[in-house]
N, C-alpha and C positions, 0 to 999 in steps of 0.2 A: 801741271798748269795751275794757274792762279787767276782769280778774278778779285779785283779790289773795287769797293764802291767808296766814293769820296777821295778822288785823286789829289785834290788840292794843288800842290805845286809839282807833284811827281816824285817826291823823295822816297817814298815806300816802294813804289813801282820800280824805281832805279835799283834800289837795293835788292829787291826780289828778282829782278831781271838776271841777276848773276846766278840764281839758284833754280829757276824754273825755265822750262822749255819755252813757254809762252806765258805772257802776262797781259790780261785785259784790265784796263782800268777805266772807271766810269766817273765822269765829272759833270755835275749839273750846270755849273757857270761857264758860259762861253769863253770869257777872258781867262779864267783859270785853266780851262782845258786847252786853250791855245798856248798859254805859257808852259804848261806841262808838256805839250807836244814838242815845243821848241827845246825844253830842258832834256827831254828823253830822246831827241833825234838820233843819238848814238846808239841807242838800245833798240836794236833791230827786231827784238823779239817782244816788244811791248806795243800794244795797240791802245791808244787813248780814244775813248768814245765819249763824245759830248752828248749828254742827254740825262734824262731822269732814270736813275737806277731801277726804279719800279717798273719801267718799260723796257729798258735796255738789258737788264739782268736775264729775263726770259729769252730774249733774242740770242744772246751769247750762249746760253744753255742749250738752245735748240740746234745750234750748229753741230753737225755730225762729227767734226774733228775735235770737239771739246769733250774732255773726259778727265778722270782722276784729278779732281779739282780741290784745291784749297781756296776757300772763299773768305775774304777779309771784309767785313761789314763795318765801315767807318764813315759812311756817307750822311752824317747828321749835320745840322746847323750848329756852328760853334762860335757864332757872333763874328764881328769884323767883316772881312771880305768873303767869308764862306757863304755858299748859296743854301737856300731853304726852298724846298719843294712844298708839296701839300702837307707833308708832315715834318715836324722838326727833327724826329728820329724814326726813320722808316724800317728799322731792322725787323720788327715783328712782321710786317708785310713782306720784306725781302725773304725772310725764312719761308714764308708761305709759298713764294715763287720757286724757292729751292726745292720744296717738297715734291713738286711736279717732275723734278729731275734727279731725284734722290740717288739713283744709280750712278750718276756722274759725280756726285759730291763725296769726297773722302774726309773732309774736315771743314769746319766753319769756325771763325773767330769773330767775336763781336767786341769791339773796343769800347772803352769808357763805361764800364758797367756801373761805376759809381754814380753816374748821372741819371741812370734809369730811375724814374719815380721821384726824382729831385729837381730836375730841370724843367722848365715850362714847355709843355707840349710833348715831353718824353713819356713813353709808356712806362708802367711799373716794372720792377724787376721780375715779379711773378708773371706778368704778361709776356715778357720775353722767354722765360722758361716754358710757359705753357705753349708758346708758339713752337719751340723746339720739340716739345712732347707731341704736339698735335701733328706736325708736318714732317718731323725728322726724328720720330720716336725711337728709331733703332740706333741712334747715336748716343755714345757716352758723353755726359756733361761734366765739366769741371769749371770752377771759377778760380783763376789764378791772377793774382795781383789785381789788375783792373780790366780783366778780359774774361769773357765766357768762351770756352773752348769745347767744341763738339767734335768728337772723332768717330768715324764709322766702325761699327762692329762687324761689318760684312767683310768678307775676304775677297 
C-alpha cells in the first residue's frame, strides 16, 4: 500500500496504482483534488482525499486495513497553482504523525531535499533528519539524488 501527500494532478498516483494494491493520495486544494479524481477515475485502487495531510494522514494510518506502507511526502507549496497550508513544507510534522503508526510504515520518501533550508518557510535539512531520528529512529536513512529515503529495519 502507498500513501502520497501532495497529489497535484494525480500523475504519481496513476503510476503507482500499477504497482500497489491500494494508493491513498491527499491533496489540499479542492480544485486540484477534483481534477485528480477525474484523471484517476480509471484507477479503481486509488483513493483521492481532499484535505490537509497533517490531518488526513493520521486518519488513513488509523484504518485497520492499512499496513505495509510506502509513504511519499511531496505535499509542499511549489508556487503557481499548488496549495499551501499552515506550513510551506510539512514533512517534519508529517513524519511525527507517521511515528505514531511506525509498525505500519515500511518506507518513507521525502521529495525535493535540495529545497530544505533554502526555500522560504521550509525547515532545514537537519530538522528533517532529526524528525526521522526522533519519530522513526529504527529506519535506515539515505539521501539519493533529490530524495531522502527511509527504510524499515524491522522484519
